[in-house]
N, C-alpha and C positions, 0 to 999 in steps of 0.2 A: 360726566362731562357732556354738556349740551352746546349745540351751535347757537350763536346769536344771543348769548346771555350777557346782560349788562348789569353789573352790581354797583357801579359808581366808584367814587374815590376810595382809596384804601384797599382795593382789591385788584390783584393782578390775575386776569382771567386767561386761562389756556384752554383753547377749544379743540374738540375732536369731532370728526364727521361721523364716526361709527364706533362700535364697541371695540374692535381690534385696535384702532388707533388710540382709543381711550386707555387700554391696558398698556400699550407701548409708551405713551406719554406719561402715564402714572409712574412707570418704572424709571424713566429718565428724569422727570421733572420733580417728583416727590411733592405733590401739592398738599396743602393743609386740609382741604375738603374737596370731595368729588361730588358733583351733581350728575345724576343719571336719569335718563328717561327709561321707562319700562319698555317702550316700543322703539327700536332702532334698527337700522339696516344690519344684516349679518347677525351678530350676537345680540340677544335682547338684554334688558337691564339686569335680570336675575343671573344670566350666564356671565356677564361682565363682573358682577359682584362676587360670584363664586371664584372666578379667575383671580381677582384682586385678593380675596381672602386666603387663597392657597399659596400666595407668594409672600415670603417673609419681609420683602422690601415694602410691600403695599398693604399688607393685611391690617395694619393699625391706622390707616387713613380713613377718617369718617366719611361715610357715603350717605347722601341724601337723595331720595327719589323725588323727581319733579315730573309728574305724569298727568295726562288727561284721564287715565284710568282711576276713577275716584270712588269705586264701591268699597264697602267695608272689607270685603274679602281681598280686594286688591291691596289695600293699605296694610292689612294684617299680614298678607303674604310678603310684602316688601319689608316690613319690620322684622318678621320672623326669619327672613333670609339674611339679616345682618345689617340692614340700613339703620342709621341712628335717627332718621326722621323721614317722613313721607309728606310731600306737599302736592296738593291737587292743582293742576293748571285750570284757568289762569291764576297765578299767584299775585298777591298785592306786592309791589316792589319793596315796600318798607318791611313787610313781613318776611320776604325772601332774604333780604339783607340781614335782618335780625337773626333768622334761623341759621344762616351760613356763619355769621359771626359767632353765634353761641357754640356751634360745632367746633369752630376753629379754636375758641378759647378753652373748651373742654379738652381738646387734643393737647394744647399747650400745657394745661395743668397736669394732665396724665403723664406727659413726658417728663415734666419737672419732678413729679412724684416718683416715677420709675428711676430717674437718674439719682435722686436723693436716696431712695431705698437701696439701689445698687451700691452706692458709695457706703451707706451704713452697713450693708450686708457683708462687705469686705472685712470689716472688723468684728463681725459676729463669728461664731463657731463655723467650721467647714460645712458646706452645703453639698456634700457628695451625692446624697439621695436626690436632691432637687436637680442637680446636673444630670444624673442618670435618667430621671424621669423626663426631663426636657429633651435629652438626646433621643430617647425612645420615640417621642413625638415627632422629632425632626426626621428620624429614620423612616417612620411611617409615611411622612409627607414626601420624602425623597423617593421611597418605593413607588408611590403613586405617580409622581410627576417625572421621575427619571432624572431629576436635578442632582448634581454632585453634592456631597456633604463631607466636611472634614472637621477634625477636632485637634486642639493643642493641649498638651499637658506641660505646664511650666513649673520648674522647681528652682527656687532661689538657692544658689550653691553655698552661700556663706552667711545665711541668716542666723544660724546658731552662734557663730562667732560674734556677730553684732550684738545678739542678746547677752552673751557672756561678758563681752568687753565693755559694752556701752549701756546695757540694761534693756529690759523688756520694752520700755517706752520708745527707745530708739528703734528697736525692731519693729514695733507697731507702726512707727512713722515710715519706715522703709516699705512695709506692706501697703500702706495707704498710698504712697507715692507710686509704687509699682502698679497698683490698681488704676490710678489716674493715667499713668503712661499707657497702660494696656488699652484702656477705654478710648484714649485720644488717638492711638495708633491703629486700632482695629476699626472696622466699619460700624456704623450705627446698627446694622442688622446682625452683627455678631453678638454672641451672648457670653458674658464673662461670669465665672463662679470662683469662689474660694473653695479649693478642692481638698486641701490639707493644711497643716500648720504653716508650712512654707511653700505651698503649692497652689497654683491656679489652674483652671481649666477653661477653655473657650470652645464654643460651638460656632463653626463658620458655615452657614447655609450657602448653597449655590457656589461652592468652592472646591476646586480640584486639588489634588495633593501638591502639585508644583506651586500653585498660587498660595496655598496654606503655608508651605515652606517659606516662601518669600515674606508672608505676613509675620511668621514667627521670627525670621531674621530681623525684620524691621523693629519688632518689639524688643528683641534681645539687644539690639544696638542702642535703642532708646533708653533701655534700663541702665546702660553703662554711664549715663549722665547723672544717675542718682548716686550720691555719695553718702557714706556713713563712716565716720572715723577716718576720713581721708582715703577710703577705698571705694572703687566703683562697685555697683551692684551687678554681680554675675549671675547668669541664669542658664539652665539647661532646658531644652525644649524637645519633646517628642511629638511627632506629627503623624496622624493616621487618617485615611479616607475610608468612608463607608463604602462597601460593595454589596451588591444584592445577595441576600441570603444570610448576611451576618446580623447578629443581634447587637444591642448597645454594649453589652458586656464584652463581646468579641472585639468591637472597635476600640473600646477603652483598653483592653488587654494589649492590642497591637501598639497603641500609643504609649502604654506603660513600658513595653519592651524597648521601644525606640528611645524613650526617656532614659531608661537604664543604660542603654548603649551610649547615649550622649554623655552621661555622667561617668561611665566606666572608661570612656576614651579621654578623660581629662576634664570634662565639664566645660561650661561656658561655650556651648555650641548647640546647634539644632540637628536633630537626626530624624530622617524619614523612615516610616515603617517598612518601606520597600527597599531600604539600603541593605545590600547583602553583607556589608562589612560587619565584623564582630566587635573589635576593640582595638585600642592602642593606636588609633589613627587620628589623634588630635593634631591640629595645624602645626603646633610648635614641634612635635615629634617629626611630622612629615617634612618640615622645613630643613631638616638636616640634609636632605637630598639636593637642596638648591646650590647652584654654583655661585661664585663670588659676583659675577655679573648679574645673575638673577636677583641676588640680594640688593645690588645697586638699583635695579628696576623696582624691586619691592619697596625700597626706601623712598624713591620718588613717588611711587603710587600712594604711600602713606601721607604725602603732602598734596595729594590730588592733582598731580601734574599731568598734563596731556602727553600723548605719544610724541607730539612734535617737540614739546619742552624736554622730555626725557632724551630724545634722540640728540638734540642740540647739546645738552649738558654732558652726555656720555660720548659724544662724537661718533654716533652710529646712525644708521638709517632708520626711518620710521618702520620699515618692514622688519628690520631686525628686532626692534622693540616689540613689535606685534608677535614675533616668533617667541621671544622670551616670555611674554605674557601668556601665550598658549601653553608653553612648557610649565610655567608656574601653576596654571590652572590644573594641568594633568597631575603634577606632583603633589599639589595640596588638595586635590579632589574638590575643586570649586565648581559648583554647578554653573552652566552657561547662563542661567537665569539671574545670577548674582553679579553685580558690578564688582570687578576685581578690586578697585580702590576701596569700596565699602567693606569688602571682606578683609582686606589688609588692616584697615583702621579698627575693625571690630576684634580681630583675632591677634593682631600684633600691635596692641595699643601703645606699648612702650617704645616702639621702633622710632616714631617721630619724636618722642621725648628724649631719647638717647642721642639722636642726631637731628638737631634743630634745622629748620628750613634753610637758614642762611649759611650752614656749614655743609649742606648736602652737595654732592658733586654736581 
C-alpha cells in the first residue's frame, strides 16, 4: 500500500502511511491487491510482505512492489520474496492499472478454482492425510507466531440411516449440503476437509478454544436445517486447541476424544477437549432436574421471547426470569458464551413444535 496512488475508476484505493498500518489495514479490509514500496518508514517492503505471508488472513493477497529501486538485484529480491510483480517508478499510469487489474483477476480465478476444488473434494474419498499435513503446517506457523489454533472434528450422527433408508445418493446429497453449510458458516480463512465416510474436519487458524466451540455450535445448528427423509441432520462435534509442545497427532487425538464423548453422551452436541465430564450428560437427560417453572421459561425461550415478554406472560418480575435462566444454565451446563435461546432451539427442537407460540403461557 502506498500513499497518494490514483488508479482511476473501478478501483477503491485504501492508503496506508507506513508498513505497520499496511498490515493492520490488510487484516481488516482484505484488499484484492496490495501495492508496496520497498522503502517505507518503520518496516520496509520485504518485512511487510513477510508479515502478510505469515498470516492466514492475508497470505493469499497478491502483492506488487512499486519502487524506485530498479536494479536487477532489487527486482529479483522482490519477486523471490513472494511478490507477484515488481514495477519500477515512475510507472506509466496505464501500465500500473493493467498490472494491478491482472493481479486482481488472477486472484479471483484462483479463489474460484479453490472453491470449486473444495466442493468437488467433499465428494471424493476422505482426505485425512491432507488434513494432517496442513495441520502440521499450521502448528509450525502457530509455534512461530504464538497465534492460537483450534480444530473441529464433525461426525454426522445418522448418515448410515439415511443411506439405508433413502439410498446412497441421498446420503451423498446430505454430505454435499453439510459441506456447503460448513463453508458458509465458517470463516474464509478456516480450512474444511472430508475426514471420513461421515466425518468432516476443520482447521481454524487464529482461534482459541472458546471461539472454536462457538463456531462448532453455529455449524451444528445450521445443519439442523438440512433435512433428509423428514428428519433434520444431527451432528456431534469435538473441539481441541493446539498448545505448545503438542504434535498434530496429539491435537487430533484430543479432538477425537472430545468427539467420542459428544457421541457417548447422546450425540447432537459439541464437546470441548478441556471438558472434565465423561458421559451421560446430554441436555435431555440433564433437563430432568428442571422445575415446572423453569420448563415454562424454557418454552418461552424456544420462541425467542425476551425477558420482559416472559415476565409478563408468567406474571413474574424480570429479575425472577433472569434467576430462572441462570439456574437453567447451571443445570444444563450451558456455556456463558452461548445464547440460551439458541441452545434451547438447538437441543430441544421439538419443544416449540409440541407447544406452538399461540398456546404458550
